[in-house]
BAVO-604557 format. One record per residue (C-alpha): residue in three letters; x, y, z. Coordinates in steps of 0.5 Angstrom, whole numbers, padded with zeros to 4 digits, always signed. Layout:
alaXYZ...
***
This chain:
unk+0051+0049+0036unk+0052+0055+0032unk+0061+0055+0034unk+0060+0047+0031unk+0057+0049+0026unk+0062+0055+0023unk+0067+0050+0024unk+0065+0044+0020unk+0063+0050+0014unk+0069+0053+0015unk+0074+0045+0015unk+0068+0043+0009unk+0068+0048+0004unk+0064+0044-0001unk+0059+0043+0004unk+0052+0047+0004unk+0051+0050+0011unk+0043+0049+0011unk+0045+0041+0009unk+0050+0040+0015unk+0045+0045+0019unk+0038+0040+0018unk+0043+0034+0019unk+0044+0037+0025unk+0037+0039+0027unk+0035+0031+0026unk+0040+0029+0030unk+0039+0033+0036unk+0032+0032+0035unk+0033+0024+0036unk+0038+0024+0041unk+0031+0028+0044unk+0027+0023+0043unk+0032+0017+0045unk+0032+0021+0053unk+0025+0022+0054unk+0024+0014+0051unk+0029+0012+0057unk+0026+0016+0062unk+0020+0013+0061unk+0023+0006+0061unk+0027+0008+0067unk+0021+0011+0070unk+0017+0004+0069unk+0023+0000+0072unk+0023+0003+0078unk+0015+0002+0078unk+0016-0005+0076unk+0022-0006+0082unk+0016-0003+0088unk+0011-0008+0085unk+0016-0014+0086unk+0019-0012+0093unk+0011-0011+0095unk+0010-0018+0093unk+0017-0022+0095unk+0013-0023+0102unk+0007-0027+0099unk+0011-0029+0093unk+0012-0037+0097unk+0004-0038+0098unk+0002-0035+0091unk+0006-0040+0089unk+0003-0045+0093unk-0004-0043+0091unk-0002-0043+0084unk+0000-0050+0084unk-0006-0052+0088unk-0011-0049+0084unk-0012-0047+0077unk-0014-0039+0079unk-0007-0037+0076unk-0010-0035+0070unk-0013-0030+0073unk-0008-0026+0075unk-0004-0027+0068unk-0007-0020+0065unk-0002-0016+0060unk-0004-0010+0061unk-0002-0005+0056unk+0004+0000+0056unk+0000+0005+0060unk+0004+0002+0066unk+0010+0005+0063unk+0008+0011+0062unk+0006+0011+0071unk-0002+0010+0068unk-0002+0017+0064unk-0003+0017+0057unk+0001+0023+0055unk+0007+0019+0055unk+0004+0014+0051unk+0001+0019+0045unk+0009+0022+0045unk+0012+0015+0045unk+0006+0013+0039unk+0009+0019+0034unk+0016+0018+0035unk+0021+0018+0029unk+0026+0013+0032unk+0024+0006+0029unk+0027+0001+0035unk+0028+0003+0042unk+0034+0001+0046unk+0033+0001+0054unk+0041+0001+0056unk+0046+0006+0054unk+0049+0007+0047unk+0056+0006+0051unk+0055-0001+0053unk+0057-0006+0048unk+0052-0010+0044unk+0053-0016+0048unk+0052-0013+0054unk+0046-0009+0052unk+0042-0015+0049unk+0044-0019+0056unk+0040-0012+0059unk+0035-0012+0055unk+0033-0019+0056unk+0033-0019+0063unk+0030-0012+0064unk+0024-0015+0059unk+0022-0021+0063unk+0020-0018+0070unk+0017-0012+0067unk+0013-0015+0063unk+0011-0021+0067unk+0009-0016+0073unk+0005-0012+0068unk+0001-0018+0067unk-0002-0017+0074unk-0010-0014+0074unk-0008-0011+0080unk-0011-0003+0079unk-0006+0002+0077unk-0002+0006+0082unk-0007+0011+0083unk-0013+0006+0084unk-0016+0006+0092unk-0014-0002+0092unk-0008-0004+0093unk-0004-0008+0088unk-0005-0016+0089unk+0002-0020+0090unk+0004-0023+0083unk+0003-0031+0083unk+0009-0034+0080unk+0011-0040+0077unk+0018-0044+0075unk+0019-0043+0067unk+0025-0046+0064unk+0032-0042+0063unk+0032-0036+0057unk+0038-0036+0052unk+0040-0030+0055unk+0040-0032+0063unk+0042-0038+0064unk+0042-0039+0071unk+0042-0033+0077unk+0046-0027+0075unk+0052-0025+0079unk+0051-0019+0084unk+0054-0012+0080unk+0060-0008+0084unk+0061-0002+0085unk+0055+0004+0084unk+0050-0001+0084unk+0052-0003+0092unk+0053+0004+0094unk+0045+0006+0091unk+0042+0000+0095unk+0039+0004+0101unk+0037+0009+0097unk+0034+0005+0092unk+0030+0001+0099unk+0028+0008+0101unk+0024+0009+0093unk+0021+0002+0094unk+0018+0003+0101unk+0016+0010+0101unk+0009+0012+0098unk+0008+0012+0091unk+0006+0018+0087unk+0005+0020+0079unk+0007+0027+0079unk+0013+0029+0076unk+0017+0032+0081unk+0017+0025+0085unk+0018+0021+0078unk+0024+0025+0077unk+0027+0024+0085unk+0026+0016+0084unk+0030+0016+0077unk+0035+0019+0080unk+0036+0014+0086unk+0034+0008+0082unk+0041+0008+0077unk+0039+0004+0071unk+0046-0001+0073unk+0042-0002+0079unk+0035-0003+0077unk+0039-0008+0072unk+0041-0011+0077unk+0036-0013+0082unk+0032-0014+0076unk+0036-0021+0074unk+0037-0023+0081unk+0029-0024+0080unk+0029-0026+0073unk+0029-0033+0075unk+0022-0033+0078unk+0019-0029+0072unk+0021-0032+0065unk+0015-0030+0059unk+0015-0034+0052unk+0019-0027+0048unk+0019-0026+0041unk+0025-0022+0041unk+0024-0014+0038unk+0030-0015+0033unk+0029-0021+0030unk+0022-0024+0032unk+0025-0031+0033unk+0025-0033+0040unk+0020-0038+0041unk+0020-0040+0049unk+0014-0045+0052unk+0012-0044+0059unk+0011-0049+0063unk+0003-0048+0064unk-0003-0049+0059unk-0006-0044+0063unk-0004-0036+0062unk+0000-0038+0055unk+0003-0033+0051unk+0007-0030+0046unk+0010-0023+0046unk+0013-0019+0039unk+0015-0012+0040unk+0014-0007+0037unk+0018+0000+0037unk+0019-0003+0044unk+0013-0004+0046unk+0011-0011+0048unk+0004-0013+0045unk+0003-0020+0049unk-0002-0025+0046unk-0004-0031+0049unk-0004-0038+0046unk-0011-0041+0045unk-0013-0048+0049unk-0013-0052+0043unk-0005-0050+0042unk-0002-0056+0046unk+0005-0054+0044unk+0007-0049+0041unk+0013-0050+0039unk+0010-0055+0034unk+0006-0050+0031unk+0008-0047+0024unk+0006-0043+0018unk+0006-0046+0011unk+0005-0042+0004unk-0002-0042+0003unk-0004-0046-0002unk-0008-0041-0006unk-0006-0036-0011unk-0008-0029-0014unk-0009-0028-0021unk-0010-0021-0022unk-0017-0020-0027unk-0019-0014-0027unk-0017-0007-0026unk-0022-0001-0024unk-0021+0006-0026unk-0016+0010-0031unk-0010+0016-0030unk-0012+0021-0034unk-0013+0027-0028unk-0005+0029-0028unk-0003+0025-0035unk-0003+0027-0042unk-0006+0023-0049unk-0005+0016-0046unk-0011+0012-0049unk-0010+0009-0056unk-0014+0004-0060unk-0011-0003-0062unk-0012-0006-0068unk-0014-0012-0063unk-0020-0008-0062unk-0016-0007-0055unk-0016+0001-0052unk-0009+0001-0048unk-0008+0006-0042unk-0005+0005-0035unk-0007+0007-0029unk-0002+0005-0022unk+0004+0000-0025unk-0001-0004-0030unk-0002-0002-0037unk-0009-0005-0039unk-0011-0008-0045unk-0019-0007-0046unk-0023-0010-0050unk-0029-0006-0049unk-0034-0011-0054unk-0032-0017-0051unk-0031-0014-0044unk-0024-0017-0042unk-0019-0014-0040unk-0011-0016-0040unk-0005-0013-0037unk+0002-0012-0038unk+0005-0012-0030unk+0012-0011-0031unk+0013-0004-0029unk+0016-0002-0021unk+0012+0004-0020unk+0007+0009-0023unk+0007+0009-0031unk+0006+0016-0033unk+0007+0016-0041unk+0005+0012-0047unk+0008+0011-0054unk+0006+0006-0060unk+0010+0003-0065unk+0009+0005-0072unk+0008-0003-0073unk+0002-0002-0067unk+0003-0008-0063unk+0009-0006-0059unk+0008-0001-0054unk+0013+0003-0051unk+0011+0006-0043unk+0015+0009-0038unk+0015+0009-0031unk+0017+0014-0025unk+0022+0013-0020unk+0020+0009-0013unk+0023+0006-0007unk+0022-0001-0005unk+0021-0004+0003unk+0028-0004+0004unk+0028+0004+0002unk+0033+0002-0004unk+0031+0006-0010unk+0027+0004-0015unk+0030+0007-0022unk+0026+0009-0027unk+0026+0006-0034unk+0023+0005-0040unk+0020-0002-0042unk+0018-0004-0049unk+0014-0011-0049unk+0010-0015-0054unk+0003-0013-0054unk+0000-0019-0056unk+0005-0024-0052unk+0005-0018-0046unk+0012-0020-0046unk+0018-0015-0045unk+0022-0015-0050unk+0028-0009-0048unk+0029-0005-0041unk+0032+0001-0042unk+0035+0007-0038unk+0036+0004-0033unk+0042+0008-0028unk+0040+0014-0034unk+0033+0017-0032unk+0034+0021-0026unk+0026+0022-0023unk+0022+0019-0029unk+0020+0018-0035unk+0016+0025-0037unk+0015+0023-0044unk+0016+0018-0050unk+0016+0017-0057unk+0018+0012-0063unk+0020+0015-0069unk+0016+0014-0075unk+0021+0016-0082unk+0025+0009-0080unk+0020+0004-0078unk+0020+0006-0070unk+0028+0003-0070unk+0030+0009-0066unk+0026+0012-0059unk+0026+0019-0056unk+0025+0020-0049unk+0025+0026-0044unk+0027+0025-0036unk+0023+0028-0032unk+0030+0031-0028unk+0031+0039-0027unk+0035+0039-0034unk+0029+0036-0038unk+0035+0031-0042unk+0032+0029-0048unk+0035+0022-0050unk+0035+0018-0057unk+0036+0011-0057unk+0036+0004-0061unk+0032+0001-0057unk+0033-0005-0059unk+0041-0005-0058unk+0039-0002-0051unk+0044+0004-0053unk+0044+0010-0052unk+0045+0014-0058unk+0045+0022-0056unk+0043+0026-0050unk+0043+0033-0049unk+0040+0038-0044unk+0033+0042-0046unk+0031+0047-0042unk+0029+0048-0034unk+0022+0049-0036unk+0017+0042-0036unk+0017+0039-0042unk+0010+0036-0045unk+0012+0033-0051unk+0016+0030-0055unk+0016+0028-0062unk+0020+0025-0068unk+0017+0028-0075unk+0014+0022-0079unk+0017+0024-0085unk+0025+0027-0084unk+0028+0022-0080unk+0033+0028-0077unk+0028+0031-0074unk+0025+0032-0067unk+0021+0036-0063unk+0019+0039-0056unk+0015+0043-0053unk+0013+0045-0047unk+0013+0051-0041unk+0014+0057-0046unk+0018+0054-0051unk+0018+0049-0057unk+0025+0046-0059unk+0026+0043-0066unk+0032+0039-0066unk+0037+0036-0072unk+0039+0030-0070unk+0045+0027-0074unk+0050+0021-0070unk+0051+0023-0062unk+0050+0030-0063unk+0043+0034-0062unk+0043+0041-0065unk+0036+0046-0063unk+0033+0051-0066unk+0028+0055-0062unk+0021+0057-0065unk+0020+0065-0066unk+0014+0067-0064unk+0015+0074-0067unk+0009+0078-0068unk+0004+0072-0065unk+0003+0073-0058unk+0008+0067-0053unk+0004+0062-0050unk+0005+0059-0043unk+0005+0054-0045unk+0005+0049-0051unk+0001+0043-0049unk+0001+0039-0056unk+0003+0038-0063unk+0000+0034-0069unk+0005+0033-0076unk+0000+0035-0083unk-0001+0032-0089unk+0005+0037-0092unk+0009+0037-0087unk+0009+0042-0083unk+0007+0042-0075unk+0001+0045-0071unk+0001+0046-0065unk-0005+0048-0059unk-0003+0051-0054unk-0006+0054-0047unk-0009+0060-0050unk-0014+0056-0054unk-0011+0057-0060unk-0007+0052-0066unk-0001+0055-0070unk+0002+0052-0076unk+0009+0051-0077unk+0012+0051-0083unk+0020+0050-0085unk+0023+0055-0088unk+0024+0055-0095unk+0031+0058-0095unk+0036+0051-0094unk+0041+0052-0088unk+0048+0050-0090unk+0051+0043-0088unk+0053+0043-0081unk+0049+0051-0080unk+0045+0048-0075unk+0037+0046-0076unk+0032+0049-0082unk+0028+0053-0078unk+0021+0053-0078unk+0017+0059-0077unk+0009+0061-0076unk+0005+0061-0082unk-0002+0061-0080unk-0006+0062-0074unk-0013+0059-0072unk-0017+0060-0066unk-0020+0054-0064unk-0022+0053-0056unk-0024+0057-0050unk-0019+0055-0046unk-0013+0051-0047unk-0013+0046-0053unk-0010+0040-0049unk-0009+0035-0055unk-0010+0033-0062unk-0011+0028-0066unk-0009+0026-0074unk-0015+0022-0076unk-0014+0016-0082unk-0017+0021-0087unk-0013+0027-0086unk-0018+0031-0081unk-0016+0032-0074unk-0019+0032-0068unk-0017+0037-0062unk-0019+0037-0055unk-0020+0043-0051unk-0019+0043-0043unk-0023+0050-0041unk-0029+0049-0046unk-0028+0040-0045unk-0031+0041-0053unk-0028+0036-0058unk-0028+0040-0065unk-0027+0036-0072unk-0023+0040-0077unk-0021+0038-0084unk-0015+0040-0089unk-0017+0047-0089unk-0016+0047-0082unk-0024+0049-0082unk-0029+0047-0076unk-0034+0042-0079unk-0036+0040-0073unk-0036+0039-0065unk-0038+0036-0059unk-0038+0038-0051unk-0036+0033-0046unk-0041+0033-0040unk-0039+0036-0033unk-0040+0030-0029unk-0034+0027-0034unk-0029+0033-0032unk-0024+0036-0038unk-0021+0032-0043unk-0014+0030-0043unk-0013+0025-0049unk-0017+0023-0055unk-0015+0018-0060unk-0019+0015-0066unk-0023+0009-0065unk-0027+0005-0070unk-0030+0007-0075unk-0033+0015-0074unk-0031+0012-0067unk-0026+0016-0063unk-0024+0016-0055unk-0024+0021-0050unk-0019+0021-0044unk-0021+0026-0038unk-0019+0029-0032unk-0024+0025-0027unk-0021+0019-0029unk-0026+0017-0035unk-0026+0014-0041unk-0031+0015-0047unk-0033+0012-0053unk-0036+0017-0057unk-0038+0020-0064unk-0041+0027-0066unk-0048+0024-0068unk-0050+0020-0061unk-0046+0022-0056unk-0042+0018-0051unk-0041+0012-0048unk-0038+0010-0042unk-0032+0005-0042unk-0028+0006-0035unk-0029+0009-0029unk-0026+0010-0022unk-0025+0014-0017unk-0020+0021-0017unk-0017+0022-0010unk-0015+0017-0004unk-0018+0011-0003unk-0020+0007+0004unk-0026+0005+0004unk-0029-0002+0002unk-0034-0007+0004unk-0037-0013+0000unk-0043-0015-0001unk-0045-0019+0004unk-0050-0025-0001unk-0048-0022-0008unk-0042-0021-0013unk-0041-0014-0012unk-0037-0009-0007unk-0038-0002-0005unk-0031+0003-0006unk-0032+0011-0002unk-0025+0015-0003unk-0024+0023-0002unk-0028+0025-0008unk-0033+0024-0003unk-0035+0018-0009unk-0039+0013-0006unk-0039+0007-0011unk-0043+0000-0012unk-0038-0004-0017unk-0041-0011-0019unk-0034-0015-0019unk-0038-0021-0024unk-0039-0016-0030unk-0033-0010-0028unk-0039-0005-0028unk-0041+0002-0024unk-0048-0002-0021unk-0049+0006-0018unk-0045+0012-0015unk-0047+0018-0011unk-0043+0024-0008unk-0043+0025+0000unk-0043+0032+0004unk-0036+0029+0007unk-0030+0025+0004unk-0032+0017+0005unk-0027+0013+0010unk-0030+0006+0012unk-0036+0003+0010unk-0041-0004+0011unk-0046-0008+0009unk-0051-0010+0014unk-0052-0017+0013unk-0058-0017+0011unk-0054-0012+0004unk-0060-0008+0005unk-0057-0003+0008unk-0049+0000+0008unk-0047+0005+0013unk-0041+0010+0011unk-0036+0013+0016unk-0033+0020+0015unk-0027+0024+0015unk-0032+0029+0020unk-0034+0024+0026unk-0041+0023+0020unk-0044+0017+0018unk-0048+0015+0013unk-0053+0010+0012unk-0055+0009+0004unk-0060+0004+0000unk-0057-0001-0003unk-0061-0001-0008unk-0064+0005-0009unk-0058+0009-0005unk-0064+0013-0001unk-0060+0017+0005unk-0063+0013+0011unk-0060+0016+0017unk-0055+0020+0019unk-0052+0020+0025unk-0045+0024+0029unk-0040+0021+0034unk-0035+0026+0035unk-0032+0031+0031unk-0026+0026+0028unk-0025+0021+0023unk-0028+0015+0023unk-0025+0010+0022unk-0028+0002+0023unk-0035+0001+0022unk-0038-0007+0024unk-0044-0009+0024unk-0045-0015+0028unk-0046-0022+0026unk-0054-0022+0026unk-0054-0015+0025unk-0057-0013+0032unk-0052-0008+0034unk-0046-0003+0030unk-0039-0001+0033unk-0037+0006+0030unk-0029+0007+0031unk-0026+0013+0032unk-0020+0017+0032unk-0022+0020+0039unk-0021+0013+0041unk-0028+0011+0043unk-0031+0006+0040unk-0039+0007+0040unk-0044+0002+0040unk-0051+0002+0037unk-0058-0003+0037unk-0060-0004+0029unk-0067-0006+0028unk-0072-0005+0021unk-0066-0009+0017unk-0061-0003+0019unk-0066+0003+0018unk-0066+0005+0025unk-0061+0006+0030unk-0061+0008+0038unk-0055+0009+0041unk-0053+0003+0046unk-0047+0005+0050unk-0039+0007+0049unk-0032+0003+0050unk-0028+0007+0054unk-0021+0005+0055unk-0016+0006+0049unk-0011+0011+0050unk-0010+0012+0043unk-0015+0012+0036unk-0019+0006+0034unk-0016+0002+0027unk-0020-0004+0027unk-0024-0008+0031unk-0028-0015+0030unk-0034-0018+0033unk-0035-0025+0036unk-0041-0029+0033unk-0045-0029+0039unk-0045-0021+0038unk-0042-0021+0046unk-0034-0020+0045unk-0032-0014+0041unk-0024-0015+0040unk-0020-0008+0038unk-0013-0006+0036unk-0011+0002+0037unk-0006+0007+0033unk-0001+0005+0039unk-0001-0003+0038unk-0006-0004+0044unk-0011-0011+0043unk-0017-0009+0048unk-0023-0014+0049unk-0030-0011+0050unk-0036-0014+0054unk-0042-0012+0051unk-0048-0014+0054unk-0044-0012+0061unk-0044-0005+0059unk-0039-0004+0054unk-0033-0006+0060unk-0027-0007+0058unk-0024-0014+0059unk-0018-0013+0064unk-0017-0020+0064unk-0015-0021+0057unk-0012-0028+0058unk-0020-0030+0059unk-0022-0029+0051unk-0016-0033+0049unk-0021-0039+0047unk-0025-0032+0043unk-0029-0034+0036unk-0030-0029+0032unk-0034-0028+0027unk-0029-0023+0022unk-0022-0023+0023unk-0020-0016+0020unk-0015-0014+0027unk-0008-0013+0025unk-0005-0016+0032unk-0008-0022+0035unk-0005-0029+0037unk-0007-0031+0030unk-0005-0027+0026unk+0001-0024+0028unk+0006-0028+0024unk+0004-0023+0018unk+0009-0017+0021unk+0015-0016+0018unk+0021-0014+0021unk+0023-0009+0024unk+0016-0006+0022unk+0014+0001+0026unk+0007-0001+0027unk+0003+0003+0021unk+0007-0002+0015unk+0001-0006+0014unk-0006-0002+0013unk-0010-0008+0013unk-0012-0015+0013unk-0018-0019+0013unk-0019-0027+0014unk-0023-0031+0009unk-0030-0033+0010unk-0027-0041+0008unk-0022-0039+0015unk-0017-0041+0010unk-0012-0036+0008unk-0010-0028+0011unk-0010-0023+0005unk-0006-0016+0008unk-0005-0009+0005unk+0002-0006+0006unk+0005+0000+0005unk+0010-0003+0000unk+0005-0003-0007unk+0004-0011-0005unk-0001-0015-0004unk+0000-0021+0001unk-0003-0028+0001unk-0001-0032+0008unk-0004-0038+0011unk-0009-0038+0016unk-0007-0038+0022unk-0001-0035+0022unk+0002-0035+0029unk+0009-0036+0028unk+0014-0029+0026unk+0017-0028+0019unk+0010-0032+0016unk+0011-0034+0009unk+0007-0032+0004unk+0005-0030-0003unk+0007-0022-0005unk+0003-0019-0011unk+0005-0013-0015unk-0001-0008-0019unk-0001-0002-0014unk+0004+0004-0014unk+0002+0007-0007unk+0001+0005-0001unk-0005-0001-0001unk-0010+0002+0003unk-0015-0005+0004unk-0018-0012+0002unk-0023-0015+0002unk-0027-0021+0000unk-0033-0023-0003unk-0038-0027+0001unk-0037-0033-0002unk-0029-0033-0003unk-0028-0033-0011unk-0025-0026-0011unk-0020-0021-0006unk-0021-0014-0008unk-0015-0009-0006unk-0016-0001-0006unk-0010+0004-0007unk-0009+0010-0004unk-0006+0015-0008unk-0006+0012-0015unk-0015+0011-0013unk-0014+0004-0016unk-0019-0002-0015unk-0016-0008-0017unk-0019-0016-0018unk-0016-0021-0016unk-0019-0029-0017unk-0017-0035-0012unk-0014-0040-0016unk-0012-0047-0012unk-0005-0049-0012unk-0005-0056-0017unk+0002-0060-0017unk+0004-0060-0024unk+0011-0058-0028unk+0013-0053-0031unk+0013-0057-0039unk+0006-0060-0037unk+0003-0053-0036unk+0006-0050-0043unk+0002-0056-0046unk-0004-0056-0042unk-0005-0048-0043unk-0002-0048-0050unk-0009-0045-0052unk-0014-0040-0049unk-0020-0042-0045unk-0025-0037-0043unk-0027-0037-0036unk-0034-0037-0035unk-0037-0035-0028unk-0035-0042-0024unk-0038-0040-0017unk-0045-0042-0016unk-0045-0042-0008unk-0051-0045-0003unk-0053-0041+0002unk-0050-0044+0008unk-0044-0047+0005unk-0038-0043+0003unk-0035-0044-0004unk-0028-0046-0005unk-0024-0043-0011unk-0023-0045-0017unk-0019-0050-0018unk-0013-0049-0024unk-0006-0050-0025unk-0002-0044-0022unk+0006-0044-0024unk+0010-0048-0018unk+0016-0045-0014unk+0023-0046-0014unk+0027-0048-0009unk+0028-0041-0006unk+0020-0040-0006unk+0020-0036-0012unk+0015-0036-0017unk+0017-0040-0024unk+0015-0037-0031unk+0008-0036-0032unk+0006-0042-0037unk+0000-0037-0040unk+0005-0033-0043unk+0012-0033-0046unk+0017-0029-0042unk+0021-0024-0044unk+0027-0024-0047unk+0030-0020-0042unk+0028-0020-0035unk+0028-0015-0030unk+0033-0019-0024unk+0033-0024-0021unk+0036-0027-0027unk+0036-0034-0024unk+0029-0034-0026unk+0027-0041-0031unk+0024-0037-0038unk+0022-0043-0042unk+0024-0041-0049unk+0019-0036-0052unk+0013-0039-0056unk+0012-0036-0064unk+0005-0038-0063unk+0002-0033-0058unk-0006-0034-0057unk-0012-0028-0060unk-0011-0024-0054unk-0019-0023-0054unk-0020-0030-0054unk-0018-0030-0045unk-0023-0026-0040unk-0016-0025-0036unk-0010-0024-0037unk-0005-0028-0041unk+0001-0026-0036unk+0000-0028-0029unk-0001-0023-0024unk+0006-0020-0022unk+0012-0021-0025unk+0016-0028-0023unk+0020-0024-0018unk+0014-0021-0015unk+0011-0029-0011unk+0016-0031-0007unk+0016-0033+0000unk+0018-0028+0005unk+0023-0032+0010unk+0021-0037+0014unk+0022-0039+0021unk+0028-0043+0023unk+0023-0048+0025unk+0020-0049+0018unk+0022-0054+0012unk+0026-0050+0006unk+0021-0050+0000unk+0022-0055-0005unk+0018-0055-0012unk+0013-0060-0013unk+0015-0066-0017
***
């Protein structure tokens, strides 16, 4: 390999040796993994043939028995892929962590057509035998002969295949010896068997018996081939996840699977509220608009929050994390910049700046597509020329500074600034040709003339050079004030000596130094009166400075809110503060602070809805447990745990809530007083799911140690006693659900198993899974199962879906995926590639979803973006776009409309929703005048802009629909589904 690397290096002078080595290492790893997987599959096929040989003698009698009675269903149990590893778990665990997305069973040298035939013929008998509930090879009981039943020919094998020639005939004797010998699980005998039973011989044997072993198969690649079994008992569907078959039995009430269809749900989601704020790693991103709204961002949403009326509106034009924000001098138009991202197919989402109208929420321009490399670090409108230009700093290594005529989308000037971090860019308010940037160990003064930018570096001279210049502001005199990491304020005055024309910018020199804070000065804000506010990092103080830079007043932000990240002017004497712990505070020097916005500060996974009230709980890796009121959108209470919270569930009485942590410890808290009720520990690994039974008498705790721990619950959730442990999964537990009678549990694991447990009979694993096909489930959160397998995207690696939940009225399924999307499917969802409505707002993997108890709203949580989104369910009404514009021409206030009875689940609010075009895309929302220029696709319907935009404070929900028109699209349907047509 070294010689090969050297030859590459000699022949490619421009290539990097390290890059080549990395690529070769990755390829070697991938080849090794595929070889391991092929070895396992060969061993599995040998096992299959041994079982076939053992059962051939009794095949005729078994077939007669099957036709004579209905006992066949009991023998149609589909074992998990543990058979492939010959009963061991190590092979399965290694396979589950493989980096290869799809696996192949045949040699790479064969043609694609041959490979397709071979894989199809391999799978049918192998999987048929796996469904035989006979003991494993290591069991002392002999395996029973599998019952065989006639089946229609599959697409890939139409009749008996001719016998293979050449080597397969020669090896027949060796194959017979392997089949007749005693099966041992030792590695030595397995290797001997693999050598004796070549792939070609195995495939010939498989094809020979394929006619007697046909199942309905959902192919791994397309997941669209559906074949109906000839018998109602034991009918099942298979899908493949990374080469692993997943068997799902068709319920008895499905007469003909060929007639099953999955349609788009009539319900839609509309973003109603966003909880949280991004302050931990951003700056200068909180402002008050003339409309009385605070504008800020979190995830990919820019929020306009009216704190007096408790209403929110949302700008949802961005496709990934928003990192910076600038207000136009007219205080109406806003520019926001986002980072680069990647969509679900691995295509790059380019960073860009969007300029939009804060009244209509319509996009005015999209700037920088294809120009910015890594993301928009900071940006600013010009002030001296009424905001005609926009300066942008790219977060790439060279920190490129660009100047744009944003209305024309034209880039006027571009230049490299420095390799060091650039934190701020600003136009001088009175000199249109001066731009200032500052950051790590530098401040640059730029003179902009035409298409050129000339730089003059600030000289510190006798003053100590700070590590970072964190912020800057312009004084009424035209001087520049900077705050740095040493807590010092510096005044920079333009040199009185005029620089000859064309000789570069006039220099700014330090004229004054003032000690401002202990620790860094993180932000500066110039007030209307000409006074200044500064915010300190370490000392958490906000100081008011007069015109002479004398400190007049100061106030300290309480420690629980974190350090200061943003300060801006509010109404009257008020000011707004954004903090590092993601709080937005409103305060005065006399009255202190009021919390207006708050959220989590670390990755968010735990989510649970209250069983009888419009409340929900979240827990995150910041160790905070928060209960939120979904009606007034305020925090009810919060409590800090000793461990990172990961999962939670309310007791059906609503009196207590159980919270699982990363260490195996779980807590029970009183849902009203927040008092600690109980602490228990199960294992020492992460707990992934907590689930109370329907009547609250039992609690199931799913752990990453592969076990499900069961507890009996008494005294309304205040007393717990260990009842048993479900043992049988070979990977960590991911999801589980109870039956309404508390007798059964369905669970999923990290290696895609679907297992069922008989709780009253000692938490035993139910071997014959076909017996469980008609069990009803009180909740449905398992991501694998007959009723939900259609939600999986094509080519999924099994980790793309993080959470799923069925609504209480059993109409829809909500889904959280790894690609920042929330999906809404119709329930049940039992056909491959089912269509869905999908919604964008998160900028990280969506970790969890939960319906409120009355199905009025859906809650979704983001991972790294730490956001909580509250979506309102609205029922689709058939109306045309024109009717929608007329009926929604005036804003409406949405009050609480859900008054559920205790015995019935309410239905979603009836509300007009944009109709679908012929390709399934949502038309432009009638509530929002569309942007003058939309991001692709350009084929969307774009009605003309309305000049009369409703006042922003007159609506409690977003005037824009919950996503860009291009996001609410139907995913491809299966072949049998009719095409989407617009409603009349």
